N, C-alpha and C positions, 0 to 999 in steps of 0.2 A: 504494500500500500504506500503510495506516495504521500509526502507531507502536505498538509493543507495550507501552511503559511510559514513564513520566517518570523514575522512580527504579528502576534495575535491581535494587538490593539490598533493596528494601522490598516487602512484600506490599501491592499497590495495588488498590483497588477503584474502578472507574469508576461514576459515578452520572449518571442522566438522568431527566427526567420526560416525561409525555405528558398533554395535555389542559388545558394552562394557559389557552388562549384559547377554551375551550368555554363555551357558555351553560348546559349541562346535564351532569350526571354528575360523578363523583369525579375527582380528579386522581391519577394513578398515577406511581410512580417505581420504578426498579430499581437495584440495586447488583450489580456483577459483578466477580469476581476471576478473571482468566485466568492461565494459566501464563506466566511471564516470557518464554519463548521461543515464544509462540504465534504461529502464522501462519494467516491465512485471507483469501484474496484477495477473497472475496465480501462480507466484513463492511464495512458503510458506514453512514452516517447513515440512519436508518430512512425519512426523508422522500424519500430518493433511490432507494428500493427499491420494487418492486411488492409488493402484498399477498401474493402467492404466495411471493415471495422472503423476505419477513419471516417468514412462518410456517415455511418450510423452515429458515431460519437459527435460529429460536427452538429447534428441536429440537437443532441442532448446538451452540448455545451452552450449553444445559442439560446436554448430554452432556459437553462439553469443559471447562466452567468448573470451577475449584477450588471455587468457591462462588457462588451467586446467590440473590437474593431480590427480592420485589416488595412495595412499601408503598403503602397507599391512604389518601387523606384524603377524607372525604365532602363533598357539597355544603353540608351544614349547617355543617361545620367551616370550609369555605372562607369562607362568609358571616361567620363569627365572627372569623376571624384574617386574612383577605385571601388572595388567591391566591399572592402571593409567599411568605408564611410557610407556606402550605399546601404549596407545592411543596417547600420545605425539609423540612417535617415528613414528607412522603411519603418523601423520601430517607432521613431519619433512621429511619423505620420499616422501610425496606428494609435499611439497615445493621444495625439491631437484630437482624434475623433471619439474618444471615450465619452460617454454621456455622464459618467461619474468620474470626478477627478481623483486619481489615486494619491496616496500619501507616501508610498514607497514602491519602487520598481524592482522586480526580480528578473534579471537578465540572463538568458542562456549564453554561456561562453565565458571568456576571461577578460574581455575589454568592452568598453562602452563609452560613447560620447555623452556627457551629462545632458539630461533633458531639463531645461529651465532650472527651477530651484529644487527639484525633487531628488531626495536621496535614492541611491540605487545600490543593489548588491549583485555582483556577477557570480554566477554559479556554473562551474564547468560540468558539462553533461546534466545541466539543470532539468532538461526535459524528462530525465529518468528519476528525478528526485522530488520535484514539486508539482502538485496538481495544476496550478495556474500556468506554469511554463509548458507542461505537457499539453494542456488545452490549447495554448497559443501555437504550439508546434503543429497540432492537428489542423487548426484553422488555416495557418499559413500554407501548409502542405496541400490541403484539399483545394483551397482557392487558387493556388498556383497551378495545380494539376488541371483544374477547369480551364484556366487561361491557356495553358499549353495545348490542351485538347482542341480549343478553338483555333489556335495558330496552326495546328497540324492539318486542319481542314483547308486553310489558306495555302500552306506549303507542305503538301503530302510527301515530298521526296525525302524528308529528313527524319522520318520515323518518330516524330515528337510525341505522338499519341502513346508510344511505348517508353521512349527514353526521357521524355519531359525536358529535353534540352541538355541532359547530362552527356559527358564525353564518351559515348559508346563507340565501338568500332564502326557500326553502321552509320552513325551520325557523322563521324569524321570522314568516312568514305564519301558520303553525300556532299560534304563541304568541298572535298578535293575534286569531285566530279562536276558539281553544279554551281560551285561558288557560294557566296554568303547571301543572306537575306537581310532586310532592315532590322531583324530581331536578333541578329548575332552580335555578340560583344566583341568589338573589333580590337580591343586591347588585350584580349585573351589569345593564347597560342592555339589557334583553332585546329591546326593539323596535327598537333600533338608531339612534335619533336621538341623534347625538353619541356613538356607541359608542366606548369606549376602544380604542385600537389596541394590539396586543400585538407586541412585538418578538421574532420567532422567530429 
């Protein structure tokens, strides 16, 4: 069972992103405020759940959360400010939209750009430790998957409906054969020779 909060007496929002290591598409982030006494045995890091479980849990999270929101940063913005800053900006955009203002932020990962005057705590592998971060990981992942599925209809040659923009062999072969799309991140090493590794 994941932990319900870090600070019991504060309104706490969990934040996580999806799509950092992708070659194409926007990066998505979510912020979720759950009730402090919230319990859900199924909630876990989105990467440990099946696609069906993630989408089923998305409905539960959206129903049960005190507040939730999703933020997006485009491939063009990623190329301008780099993926690390883009991930933070996507989280900021999600927090901006929360209908309840949090008093503390729980951030998945080990770094974060401070959001206004709110205190935050970074938690490595937080999506496997705190319910609110796990909930945010599920929303970020499913909303990004929906987006990549829409893009796959526009550009069917890149197998995005399966790889969601991640650097699979088929995705790289399509880039080599057909070139890039407006959704590819041009600052990334798209063909994979000496590809940067991402720590998830």
